[in-house]
C-alpha positions in Angstrom: -0.1 -0.2 0.1 2.9 2.2 -0.5 2.2 5.9 -1.7 -1.5 5.5 -2.6 -1.9 8.0 -0.2 1.4 10.2 -0.8 1.6 13.9 1.2 -2.5 13.7 2.2 -2.9 15.3 5.4 -5.8 13.1 7.3 -7.1 14.3 10.5 -7.8 11.5 13.2 -10.3 12.7 15.7 -10.2 11.2 19.1 -9.5 11.8 22.9 -9.5 10.1 26.3 -11.2 6.7 26.1 -10.1 5.8 22.6 -9.7 2.2 21.8 -5.9 2.0 21.2 -6.0 -0.4 18.5 -8.5 1.4 16.6 -6.4 4.4 16.7 -2.9 2.7 15.8 -4.0 0.2 13.6 -5.5 2.7 10.8 -2.7 5.4 11.8 -0.2 2.8 10.3 -1.9 2.0 7.9 -2.2 5.8 6.6 1.5 6.2 6.9 2.6 3.1 5.2 0.4 4.3 2.5 2.3 7.5 2.4 -0.5 10.0 4.4 0.4 12.2 7.1 -2.1 11.6 9.7 -2.7 14.3 12.3 -3.9 13.7 16.3 -6.8 16.1 17.0 -8.5 16.1 20.2 -10.9 18.0 22.6 -7.9 19.4 24.7 -4.4 19.8 23.9 -1.1 17.8 25.4 -2.3 14.2 25.2 -5.2 11.7 25.7 -5.0 8.2 27.2 -6.1 5.3 25.2 -7.4 2.6 26.4 -7.4 -1.4 25.7 -11.3 -2.0 25.9 -11.8 -0.9 30.2 -8.2 -1.0 30.8 -5.6 2.3 30.7 -3.5 2.0 27.4 -0.6 4.4 25.9 -0.9 8.2 26.4 -0.9 10.0 22.6 0.6 13.3 21.6 -2.2 15.4 20.5 -0.9 17.7 17.3 -3.9 19.9 17.5 -7.3 20.7 19.1 -10.6 20.4 17.2 -11.2 24.2 18.0 -7.8 25.3 16.1 -8.0 22.7 13.7 -9.7 23.7 9.8 -11.1 21.3 8.2 -10.2 22.5 4.8 -6.5 21.6 5.8 -7.4 17.6 5.5 -7.8 15.7 2.8 -10.0 13.0 5.2 -11.3 12.3 8.4 -10.8 9.1 10.6 -12.7 8.7 13.8 -11.4 5.7 15.9 -13.9 4.2 18.4 -14.0 3.7 22.2 -17.2 3.9 24.0 -15.8 6.8 26.1 -14.4 8.3 23.1 -17.3 8.0 21.1 -19.5 9.5 23.9 -17.1 12.6 24.7 -16.4 13.5 21.2 -20.2 13.6 20.1 -20.6 15.9 23.5 -18.5 18.3 22.0 -20.0 21.2 19.8 -16.7 21.9 17.9 -15.7 18.2 17.3 -19.6 17.9 15.6 -19.0 21.1 13.8 -15.6 19.5 12.6 -16.9 16.0 11.5 -20.4 17.6 9.6 -17.8 19.9 7.6 -16.2 16.7 5.7 -19.4 15.7 4.6 -20.2 19.4 3.5 -17.3 19.2 1.7 -17.8 15.8 0.4 -14.3 14.7 1.9 -13.8 10.8 2.8 -14.5 10.2 6.3 -14.1 6.5 7.9 -15.4 5.4 11.4 -15.2 2.4 13.3 -16.9 0.9 16.4 -18.7 3.4 18.6 -17.5 6.6 16.2 -20.7 6.5 14.5 -22.3 8.0 17.5 -20.3 11.2 16.3 -22.0 11.2 12.8 -25.4 10.9 13.9 -24.6 13.6 16.4 -23.4 15.6 12.9 -26.6 14.7 11.3 -25.2 13.3 8.3 -26.3 9.5 8.2 -30.0 9.9 7.0 -30.1 7.9 3.5 -26.5 6.1 4.3 -25.9 2.7 4.7 -23.2 1.9 7.3 -22.3 -0.7 10.3 -20.9 0.0 13.8 -20.4 -1.8 17.2 -23.7 -3.9 17.4 -25.3 -1.5 20.1 -25.2 1.4 18.4 -27.8 0.3 15.8 -30.8 1.8 17.1 -29.1 5.1 17.5 -28.0 4.9 13.8 -31.2 3.8 12.3 -33.4 6.4 14.1 -30.5 9.2 12.7 -31.8 7.8 9.4 -29.2 5.3 8.4 -29.4 1.6 7.2 -27.5 -0.4 9.5 -26.0 -3.9 8.6 -23.5 -6.3 10.5 -20.9 -6.4 7.7 -17.0 -6.5 8.3 -16.6 -3.3 6.7 -19.1 -0.9 4.6 -18.4 1.8 1.8 -20.9 4.3 1.0 -20.0 6.7 -1.2 -17.0 8.6 0.7 -17.8 6.8 4.1 -16.2 3.9 5.4 -17.3 2.4 8.5 -16.4 -0.8 10.4 -17.4 -2.7 13.5 -15.0 -3.6 16.1 -11.2 -4.3 16.3 -11.4 -7.6 14.5 -12.2 -5.7 11.2 -9.3 -3.4 11.2 -7.4 -5.4 8.3 -10.4 -4.9 6.0 -11.3 -1.5 7.8 -7.5 -0.4 6.6 -7.8 -1.6 3.1 -11.2 0.0 2.5 -9.8 3.4 3.9 -6.9 3.5 1.7 -9.2 2.3 -1.5 -11.9 5.5 -0.7 -8.7 7.8 0.4 -7.1 7.3 -2.7 -10.0 7.7 -4.9 -10.6 10.8 -3.1 -7.4 12.2 -4.0 -7.8 11.3 -7.6 -11.2 13.4 -8.1 -9.7 16.3 -6.1 -6.7 16.4 -8.5 -9.2 16.2 -11.5 -11.1 18.9 -9.9 -7.9 21.0 -10.0 -7.1 20.5 -13.6 
């Protein structure tokens, strides 16, 4: 997967309680594909990742969501984690940041509990997606068609259910993000 995303700046929005593997594995896939991921969070400093219910590693934040400009990024990744998803969806700046990617037609990838943020942003009506199973009622109530599949691609939206799906999620991210970069290059010509 080398160079498919060469030089693309990718926003990765997460806060305390992010599922560590759902942050680290997509990050690694993005870097291997040549992208430049940046960790955006609700506050500066560091966040604490979790390995399910156990504290994991601390991660350095690159910028806060209040200071980040969606126009500076080609795409957005939303890692999961129950705490992370709930905190991010409760932050008005974070919700506006996520909505801006949809408004601009930029690709977004969300896994596990991250689609809660999409529901809060009001961007799911008519979309087909997956998530951690306990979110399905919330997502259906937000107007989405929820399915129980490893990875779902609906236009520029990529979703997956859980850490077991990360390999397929990573491959879909690279494929969808690369196409979006090609579309952006075509628009510039």
